[in-house]
Phi, psi and omega in degrees: 000138178289128183299145174294154177290138192281352186190168186270004184289138183301148187254169171277185182293146185251355180200144174281153174231088189280059175225157182238168182270152178290135181293145175291160175296147182254005183252022179287135177297145179274126174290152180293159175307321179293324177294318179292325176290328177292324181293323180292323175292331180289342178292343175056268185280010181298122181275142175296140175291124179295144179294136183284167171301129186291122178197112188298335180249001180208116180236136180236125185254139179289168181303135181254138165275155185234135175227117182291157178293162185294338180269010179090351180281143182281320183259165180253336183258163180294322180285329173296318179283337169299318177299313179299317181299319179301323177288312189291327180286345183257336185301133182275345183224103184298337182289318176297319179301316183293318174298321176299318178291326174297318177297323181287320176300328180275000178071034181272003177265120181285190182310142184250130179247130184242126175227168178305120178078010187203133175237123185230144178198157165271130185241128181279141179227223189277341179252175190294317181282140174281164178261141176279114188237141176216156172242118174256146178213158185285145173273155181281147177282171183298325178298314179299318182290324178294320182294315179302312184292323175297314184290323179291318181289336183288337180238119181301328179296327177292318179296315179297323179296314182294321176293336179269013184058044178235155182238106178297142177301320181302317180293316179302316181288332185290325187242007182054048181296322183279153187296150178223179188300136179076009185261311185271126178237106175282147182210137185208149180281357182283160182281359181284127183262018178295157181233102351281165173284169185296331181284324177291322177300313179304314179299318178302314181298315183287331175301324178299323178297319178299316178299321177304312188280332181205103181294345176295339170304317180294321179294323179293320176303327183270359168126349183235139177278164183298312185295324179294322182286317183296319181296317176297320177295320182293322178295318178295317178297321179291322180298313180298318181296318180298319179297317178294325182274359179073026180293132179294152175296142182296148180297158178291152180302144181289147181259159180238131176296148185298325179298322177288329182292328187260354178291131179295139179223151177291138181248151179290159178296143179297146176292161178292151184297148178291148178297151178294139176297158181291330185221156177299152176288161179276141174292156177285170177279124181260117181287156174276139179212147178300131180076359176271162178297158181299128186297328180292322178291321176299320181294316177304309181294322180295315181297318180296317178296321176294319178297319179290321178297320180291321179294320180295321181291319185274332183247344179086002177219156177276122186293342180249009184298328184273002183277151171281163180306319178295317178297321180292322179295317181292318178302316184290319181291323181293335179280347177288131183285054181239161181225117179081175180272073176279179181301319178292313183285331178303312179294322179293312177300318180304314184285325181284321180297316179300324181296332181249015176062043175233168176271156175301330179292319173303315180294323179295322179290322179291322177299321181294320179295321178295317178293337178283318186209022179062210182304323179298315179297322180294320177300317178299320180297319192259350187235126169255131183216167183261103183286154176291165177293148181141245180306317183295317182293334180276351184294314184295314182298324180296317181292319181299315182296334175268016179067040172230076188270001194256016182276130178262129180276144166205114183055244183259021186236141167242126191231150162241178179299337183233350179234148180211146171240130181245133181266121179272162177290347176274007177082011180252154175259129182251130181269147179226155175227152177211155168293146179301136181078008181225140176267071184228079187270132181238140178294136178219157173077190188243136177303148184210137176292344180259121181298324177296321177295317176298320180291322179298314177296327179292320182276349183076026182258000000 
């Protein structure tokens, strides 16, 4: 029997879609600045995008509500509509596209994270768990960026337009900033094999809104952050001004004789250590490269290392030092933002399970127990014991009084053909489920000191 999915956390992509979106036309007339301002005013209830947490190579935008423009267009700017056009001209099923737009209009796209070459969000659909959806696109090479920066710095009006959150057509056409055939790759953890599915379409529509409000989001998708671009433009502008003014080149840096460099000298006392940060640092964005480790696995390990280092720095001890290798493997797998044995989590579970001589199914069941109750939940999964008289002996009368008379006792467990309550050494009751006629128990629900309460949580009542 295929193991049940161990938890409700949204999963990563389950399948690659090696296809791209059709590029938008490049011969659209550019609307005047007044027309663009009028288009933004026509959006009426369009909320300004809240500023993301500052990170030049990783920006996260909160969930957006959506209001289409009065003329029926989803975006307000020419580059936002070009993005939408690339999506709509490629969709194989107009019905899925319409549902994706409806999802975006209803605000079903959660916070959107943009990193070089990737746009990721969880999108709510027909089931309780949202789906992990992403749009991948190629980043520009160094030569393309140099051409873009040289062209932008060469004309003051281009510099002014970029600072005013505008994208000149000439710059966009020069470097193919907007998507073209084979460039955009939608991917979603849902079972729908549509291209794109409605969840990926909804993310594409909401991404157009981000481009409306800040075109530097498009530059980040293509590989460069806002501060990096502005710094490069400022350097080019200063160099051009110096050349026009005839400024001499700066003198070479002063040199130091080798004897002085290696001579021991008294050093000042070290300054006091800096205070510990309030939270662990964010990991960097790991690009995809042929033969390189999976970037999501690297991000998981970097996040884990940062959390352990921060805990050690602030408390003086390692929070996982007392765990066994198996417990630490389960904890590490449970921290992965996946749900079920999807393509991403299958590789992770396979590697971790092999390292501790277990099967991926064993690890998936243990992860469900860990997410249910941590180390105590894992102990309840793996250990049957004889509890003392008291709370356990009072459980069956309580269940009978609540109209649940069919539970059979065995050691620390009370079972029916499909439901089970396990009494843990921490004094809590843990819920389990299995298909009728099979002894394939999986942790479900929330631990509770009252067996009736644990059962109610298990049944969703």
